[in-house]
C-alpha positions in Angstrom: -20.1 -14.4 -27.8 -23.5 -14.2 -29.5 -23.1 -11.8 -32.3 -25.8 -9.7 -34.0 -24.4 -9.1 -37.5 -26.3 -7.8 -40.4 -24.3 -6.5 -43.3 -21.7 -4.2 -41.9 -23.1 -4.4 -38.3 -20.8 -5.2 -35.4 -21.1 -7.4 -32.4 -18.9 -6.1 -29.6 -19.4 -2.8 -27.8 -15.7 -1.9 -28.0 -15.7 -2.4 -31.7 -19.0 -0.6 -31.9 -17.5 2.4 -30.1 -14.5 2.5 -32.4 -16.6 2.2 -35.6 -19.1 4.7 -34.3 -16.4 7.3 -33.6 -15.0 6.9 -37.1 -18.3 6.8 -39.0 -20.7 9.1 -37.2 -19.0 12.5 -37.7 -22.4 14.1 -37.5 -25.0 13.6 -34.6 -26.7 10.2 -35.0 -29.5 8.4 -33.1 -28.5 5.6 -30.7 -31.1 3.0 -29.8 -30.7 0.9 -26.6 -32.7 -2.2 -25.5 -32.0 -3.6 -22.0 -33.2 -6.9 -20.7 -33.0 -6.7 -16.9 -34.3 -10.2 -16.4 -31.0 -11.7 -17.6 -29.3 -11.1 -14.3 -32.3 -12.3 -12.2 -32.5 -15.5 -14.3 -28.8 -16.1 -13.7 -29.2 -15.7 -9.9 -32.4 -17.7 -9.6 -32.1 -20.4 -12.3 -28.3 -20.5 -13.0 -26.0 -19.5 -15.9 -27.3 -22.1 -18.3 -30.8 -20.7 -18.1 -29.5 -17.2 -18.5 -27.4 -18.1 -21.5 -30.4 -19.7 -23.2 -32.5 -16.6 -22.6 -29.7 -14.4 -23.9 -29.5 -16.5 -27.1 -33.2 -16.2 -27.6 -33.0 -12.4 -27.0 -30.0 -12.0 -29.4 -31.8 -14.0 -32.1 -34.9 -11.9 -31.7 -32.8 -8.7 -31.7 -31.1 -9.7 -34.9 -34.4 -10.5 -36.6 -35.9 -7.2 -35.5 -33.1 -4.9 -36.5 -32.8 -6.6 -39.9 -36.4 -5.5 -40.5 -36.2 -1.9 -39.3 -32.6 -0.8 -39.8 -30.4 -0.3 -42.9 -27.6 -2.5 -43.9 -24.8 -0.1 -42.9 -26.1 0.9 -39.5 -24.3 -0.5 -36.5 -25.5 -3.1 -34.0 -23.7 -4.4 -30.9 -24.2 -6.9 -28.0 -21.5 -8.3 -25.7 -21.8 -11.8 -24.4 -23.2 -11.8 -20.9 -24.5 -8.3 -21.2 -28.2 -7.3 -20.9 -27.7 -4.4 -23.4 -28.5 -4.5 -27.1 -27.4 -1.4 -29.0 -27.9 0.1 -32.5 -26.6 3.2 -34.1 -28.2 4.9 -37.1 -25.0 6.1 -38.8 -26.2 6.3 -42.4 -27.2 9.8 -43.2 -30.4 10.6 -45.2 -30.3 12.0 -48.6 -30.5 15.6 -47.3 -27.6 14.8 -44.9 -29.6 14.9 -41.7 -29.6 12.3 -39.0 -30.7 8.8 -39.9 -34.2 9.1 -38.4 -36.6 11.5 -36.8 -37.5 10.9 -33.1 -40.9 9.4 -34.1 -39.1 7.0 -36.4 -36.6 6.1 -33.6 -39.4 5.4 -31.2 -41.2 3.4 -33.7 -38.2 1.3 -34.5 -37.5 0.7 -30.7 -41.1 -0.3 -30.2 -40.9 -2.9 -33.0 -37.6 -4.3 -31.7 -38.9 -4.5 -28.1 -42.1 -6.2 -29.2 -40.1 -8.8 -31.2 -37.8 -9.5 -28.2 -40.6 -9.7 -25.7 -42.6 -12.1 -27.9 -39.6 -14.3 -28.3 -38.4 -14.3 -24.7 -41.6 -13.7 -22.8 -39.7 -11.1 -20.7 -40.1 -7.4 -20.3 -37.4 -5.2 -21.9 -36.5 -1.5 -21.3 -35.8 0.8 -24.2 -34.2 4.2 -24.6 -32.6 6.4 -27.2 -30.4 9.5 -27.5 -28.3 11.4 -30.0 -24.6 10.6 -30.3 -22.6 13.7 -31.0 -19.0 12.9 -32.0 -17.7 16.2 -30.7 -18.7 15.5 -27.1 -19.4 11.8 -26.9 -16.4 10.2 -28.6 -14.9 7.4 -26.4 -17.6 7.7 -23.9 -20.0 5.1 -25.0 -21.0 3.9 -21.5 -22.2 7.4 -20.7 -24.1 7.6 -24.0 -25.9 4.3 -23.3 -26.8 5.3 -19.8 -28.1 8.6 -21.1 -30.3 6.8 -23.6 -31.8 4.5 -20.9 -32.5 7.5 -18.6 -34.3 9.2 -21.4 -36.3 6.1 -22.1 -37.3 5.9 -18.4 -38.3 9.5 -18.4 -40.4 9.1 -21.6 -42.2 6.1 -20.1 -42.9 8.1 -16.9 -44.3 11.0 -18.9 -46.4 8.7 -21.1 -47.9 7.2 -17.9 -48.4 10.6 -16.5 -50.2 12.0 -19.5 -52.3 8.8 -19.9 -53.4 9.2 -16.3 -54.0 12.9 -16.8 -56.2 12.3 -19.9 -58.2 9.8 -17.9 -58.6 12.2 -15.0 -59.5 15.2 -17.2 -62.5 13.3 -18.6 -64.1 12.8 -15.2 -64.6 16.5 -14.1 -65.4 17.4 -17.7 -68.1 14.8 -17.9 -69.5 16.0 -14.5 -69.5 19.7 -15.5 -71.2 18.9 -18.8 -73.8 16.7 -17.1 -74.8 19.3 -14.5 -74.9 22.1 -17.0 -76.9 20.1 -19.5 -79.4 19.4 -16.8 -79.7 23.1 -16.0 -80.2 23.9 -19.7 -82.7 21.2 -20.5 -84.9 21.1 -17.4 -86.8 23.5 -15.1 -85.2 23.0 -11.7 -85.9 24.8 -8.5 -83.7 27.5 -7.2 -82.1 25.3 -4.4 -81.2 22.5 -6.9 -79.9 25.0 -9.5 -77.6 26.6 -6.9 -76.4 23.1 -5.8 -75.7 22.0 -9.4 -73.8 25.3 -10.1 -71.7 24.8 -7.0 -70.9 21.3 -7.9 -69.9 22.3 -11.5 -67.8 25.1 -10.0 -65.9 22.7 -7.7 -65.3 20.3 -10.6 -63.9 23.2 -12.6 -61.5 23.9 -9.8 -60.4 20.3 -9.8 -59.9 20.4 -13.6 -57.9 23.6 -13.2 -55.6 21.9 -10.6 -55.0 19.0 -13.0 -54.1 21.3 -15.8 -51.9 23.4 -13.6 -50.1 20.3 -12.5 -49.5 19.3 -16.1 -47.9 22.7 -16.9 -45.9 22.7 -13.7 -44.3 19.4 -14.6 -43.6 20.5 -18.2 -42.0 23.7 -16.9 -39.9 21.8 -14.4 -38.7 19.5 -17.2 -37.7 22.4 -19.4 -36.1 24.5 -16.6 -34.3 21.9 -14.5 -32.9 23.6 -11.4 -34.9 26.8 -12.2 -36.1 27.0 -8.6 -32.7 27.1 -7.0 -32.6 30.9 -6.8 -36.3 31.4 -5.9 -37.4 32.9 -2.6 -40.8 32.4 -1.0 -42.6 33.0 2.3 -43.4 29.9 4.4 -46.3 31.6 6.2 -47.9 33.0 3.0 -47.7 29.6 1.3 -49.3 27.8 4.3 -52.1 30.5 4.5 -52.8 30.3 0.8 -52.9 26.5 0.8 -55.3 26.5 3.7 -57.7 29.0 2.0 -57.6 27.0 -1.2 -58.6 23.8 0.6 -61.3 25.2 2.9 -64.1 24.4 0.5 -63.2 20.8 0.0 -62.6 20.4 3.7 -66.0 21.9 4.6 -67.7 19.5 2.2 -66.4 16.6 4.3 -66.6 18.6 7.6 -62.9 18.3 8.1 -61.1 20.8 10.4 -57.7 22.1 9.4 -55.7 23.1 12.4 -52.4 25.0 11.9 -49.9 25.6 14.6 -47.4 28.4 15.0 -45.6 29.2 11.7 -42.2 30.8 11.9 -41.6 33.9 9.8 -38.9 32.6 7.5 -38.1 32.7 3.8 -37.5 29.4 1.9 -35.7 28.6 -1.4 -38.9 28.0 -3.4 -41.3 30.6 -4.6 -44.5 31.1 -2.7 -46.9 30.0 -5.5 -45.0 26.8 -6.1 -44.9 25.9 -2.4 -48.6 26.7 -2.1 -49.3 24.3 -4.9 -47.3 21.6 -3.1 -49.1 22.2 0.1 -52.5 22.2 -1.6 -51.8 18.8 -3.1 -50.8 17.4 0.3 -53.6 18.9 2.3 -56.2 18.0 -0.4 -54.9 14.5 -0.3 -55.4 14.4 3.5 -58.9 15.8 3.1 -59.8 13.1 0.6 -58.3 10.2 2.4 -58.8 11.3 6.0 -61.9 10.6 8.1 -65.1 12.5 7.4 -65.8 15.0 10.2 -62.1 14.5 11.2 -59.2 16.8 11.4 -55.9 17.7 9.7 -53.0 19.0 11.8 -50.3 21.1 10.1 -47.2 22.1 12.0 -44.1 24.0 10.9 -40.7 24.7 12.5 -37.1 25.4 12.0 -34.9 22.3 11.7 -31.5 24.0 11.6 -29.8 26.9 9.9 -30.4 25.2 6.5 -33.9 23.7 6.6 -37.4 24.3 7.9 -39.9 21.4 8.3 -43.6 21.0 7.8 -45.8 18.1 8.9 -49.3 17.3 7.7 -51.1 14.7 9.7 -54.6 13.2 9.1 -56.7 10.7 11.0 -57.6 8.5 8.0 -56.7 4.8 7.5 -53.1 5.6 6.7 -50.9 4.1 4.1 -49.2 0.7 4.5 -45.4 0.8 4.8 -44.9 -1.1 1.5 -47.0 1.5 -0.4 -45.4 4.6 1.0 -42.9 5.0 -1.7 -45.3 3.8 -4.5 -47.8 6.6 -3.9 -45.2 9.2 -5.1 -45.1 7.7 -8.6 -47.1 9.1 -11.4 -50.5 7.5 -11.8 -50.4 5.7 -8.5 -53.1 6.1 -5.9 -53.4 5.2 -2.3 -55.7 2.2 -1.6 -58.6 3.9 0.0 -62.2 4.6 -0.8 -61.4 8.1 -2.2 -60.5 8.5 -5.8 -57.4 10.5 -6.7 -55.6 11.5 -9.9 -52.3 9.8 -9.1 -50.6 13.2 -9.9 -50.6 15.4 -6.8 -48.1 13.5 -4.7 -45.8 12.9 -7.6 -46.0 16.6 -8.5 -45.3 17.6 -4.9 -42.2 15.4 -4.6 -40.9 16.5 -8.0 -41.2 20.2 -7.2 -39.7 19.9 -3.7 -36.7 17.9 -5.0 -36.1 20.4 -7.8 -35.9 23.1 -5.0 -33.5 21.0 -3.0 -36.1 19.8 -0.5 -37.7 16.4 0.2 -40.9 14.8 1.4 -41.3 11.7 3.4 -44.3 9.6 4.5 -44.8 7.9 7.8 -47.6 6.9 10.2 -49.3 9.8 11.9 -49.9 10.0 15.7 -53.5 10.7 14.7 -53.7 7.2 13.1 -53.5 8.2 9.5 -50.7 9.4 7.3 -48.0 11.9 8.2 -46.2 13.8 5.4 -43.0 15.5 6.5 -41.5 18.2 4.3 -37.9 19.6 4.5 -37.4 22.9 2.8 -34.1 24.7 2.3 -34.1 28.2 3.8 -33.4 31.1 1.6 
């Protein structure tokens, strides 16, 4: 066993759990660092190499926590485990939890940086609040909760970083065209064209901001769409109208087949936003002067389906899952925000639906949606 002991800190998770239950009678922050490479190293290079890496990680963890934690806080690491844990059990002078969230994140960042520098391996971090009233004797669940929270925070950080970058592009474009109109005498045709471009960029900016708020609301109201009811036909019609301008700019035709008159378990506006993102993606990445084909039908008594096909270059099988992640883009000549597809999947899954990506009969991409019926 490779112990990480500093003052009254512990080494084994079972002792850590017992001491935490006895000491943390008030809610306290739990910090978790995970080194996923340990298992991979054990498989690829053998146990000896994995143990050497673990010793280096443990030494770095001990050094880091001795710098950022207090003497009576708790630390644990079991031999052979890829988890390194700390609990801030010492209350502050006012009796509150040992650290504010910003302090916890700062401490985790410093610990992770020390471990990564010492081992040259990536680590994953997470944190949560341990509440004795509900978490006693359930330390495994607490650690998993911390790691899930860490993953969500990293995803949100990547999302907002991507969003900030994407917001600058339409803002710069709008500003540039408007400054030109203000500073120069331009002919009527050029003025009209510049105003039209600035307007389209403002619509793009609006969609990005709406996506940001939709994701924030979905996070705050998990499962909030479960009791919603919307019109499949109205959502498809609204999405088509919203995308006509961008489709016309590339001379892309949007063909829509027969749409059954059914109600779905997602509100009309939210489904419209999902479809706008998918159709707009097909317009951007499809062939100029090409076509988009949208079909809908009833799968069974529980679900309806929608397919959106384009005639673009398509998406390689190995990239079909990746494009649904925040900040990821399809590898084509068109630029995207890396937000629309991630937002579409998130909204559909919260409503109990799903979206899948395959090759289209038209040669491009085919998005298939399954929506629960109301």
